N, C-alpha and C positions, 0 to 999 in steps of 0.2 A: 535636662530639658524635659518639659512636660509631655506627657503622653497625648498625642493628637486625638486619640480615640476618647480619652477622658474628657477633653475639652468639648468635643462634638456632642457627647452625651449630656454633659452639664448644660451646654448651650441649648440643646434641644429641649431639655426638661424645662428650662426657664421660658423658652418660646411657647411651649404647649401651655404652661400655666398662664401666660399672658393672653394667649388665644382663648382659653377657657374663661377667663375673667372678663374679657372685653364685651361679649354679648350681654352679660348681666348688667354691666355698667351703662351700656348704651340705652338711651331713652327711645321708646318706640316712635316711629315716624308715620305709621299707618294704622288706621282703624278699619278692620274688616267687619262688614255688616251682612248677616244672612237673614233674608226676609222670605218667609214662607207664606204663599197665598194658597189657602185651602181650596180644594175642589168641592163645590157646593152642589147638592142635589136639589135643584130648583127648576121650575118650569121654564123660566126666562132668565138666563144667565148673561150678565154683562161683566166684562173685566173691570176691576175697581180702578178708580183714580187713586193714586197714592202720593202722599207728600212725606218727605223725610227731612227733618231739620234738627238743628242743635240750639239749645237754649242755655243761657248763663244769666244768673241774676245781675241786673243792671246793664245788660247788653242787648242789642237787637237780635232777634232770632235769625239764624243763618240757614237758609234752605240749601240742602246738599243734593237732593234728588226730587224730581217731580215727574210722575208717570201719568200721562193723560193723552187723549186723542188730539195731539198737536198738529197733525197733518190734515185735518178736516177742512173742507172748502170754506173760505171766508173766516177762518179761525173759530169756527163753530164750537170746537171742543173747549175753548176757554170759558164759555158761559156757564159750564157746570163746575168749574174749579171752586166756586164759593161754597159748594156742597162739602168740601173738605174744610169744615167750619173753623176748627181751631187754628189750622195752618193759615187759612185765609185772613183771620184776625191778626195772627202773629207776624206774618210776612207776605202773604200772597197778594193782598190788594195793592201793595206798593211795588211789586215786581214788574219788570218789562218781560213780556213773554213772546216767543219762546226764549228761555234763558239758556245761553250757550253753555254747554258742559253740565247742565242740570236737567234740562227737559229731555224726556224719553217717552217712548210709546208705553201704553198700558201693557201689563205682563199677564201671561196665562197662569193658571194654577201651577204651583211647583215651588222649587227653592231657587232663590236668586241671590247671588253674591255681589256685593259692591265693596269697593275699597276707596278710602278717603285719606288724603294727606292731612297733616296738621293745619296747613293753610286753608284747605277746602273746608275743614270743620270750623274754622274761625277760632281755633283753640290757641290764641296767641299768648295768653297769660295762664300760668298755672292756676288751677282751681277746680271747682265742682261744676260739671256740665250735665245736661240731660239730652240724650238722643230721643227724639219723638218721631213716631211713625203713625200716620193717620191714613185710613182708607175709607172711601165712600163709593158705593156701587148703586147704579141706576136700578130701580126696582129691587133694591136691597137695603142693606143697613149701612151703618157707619161705626167705625171702631178706632180707638186711639190707644197706643201703648207707649210707655215711657221707660227708659233705661238710664239711670244715673251713672255717671262715670267721673273719674278724677283724671285731670291732665296735669303733668305727664303720668301715664300709667305704666305699670310693670308689663313687660312683654308677656303675651298670652292671657293676661288677666282680662276679664270682660264682664258681661252681664247677660241676662236673658229675661224675656217677658213672653207670655203666651196669650194669644187672643182667644176669643170664644166664638166669633162669627166670621167677620170679614178678613181677619188676619190669623195666621197660624203662629208659629214660634218666630221670635225675632231674637237674634243673638249678636253680641259684639265681642271682638277680641282684638288685641293690639300686637303689632309686630314692628 
């Protein structure tokens, strides 16, 4: 009769091996984006309007986040969205605003974390995509950063871009 202790140990070793191998084989389901808005030393500071979207050659741009003064009386905040020029041309002019699940308030200087599912990113097909972050600020400047990525990506892998004026560092990672 086999020793039950030996079977349990052998079974446990196989189970541990399977558990350790599973995360490496699983494709990531989420992209984490860290956006830093720098604190600027200017006489008149206004929080920037920020658009975050995903591009893929041959496909429509997919807006995943839009920060602006969406709660102003009479939708007054929407009239400055065209100042986020590249986004406006790529996707903004055809959007219905406010966009549920995408629209949010402007953000103060600091670090902001967002997480997007594969569906939210519009990453339906494997391939090369680009995450684009653009900021425009009243009585300020405009800046655009691009981070290319491949879908599906390996967990933890990502990219980074660093702005010079309106944006700080932008990074992405997959989990």
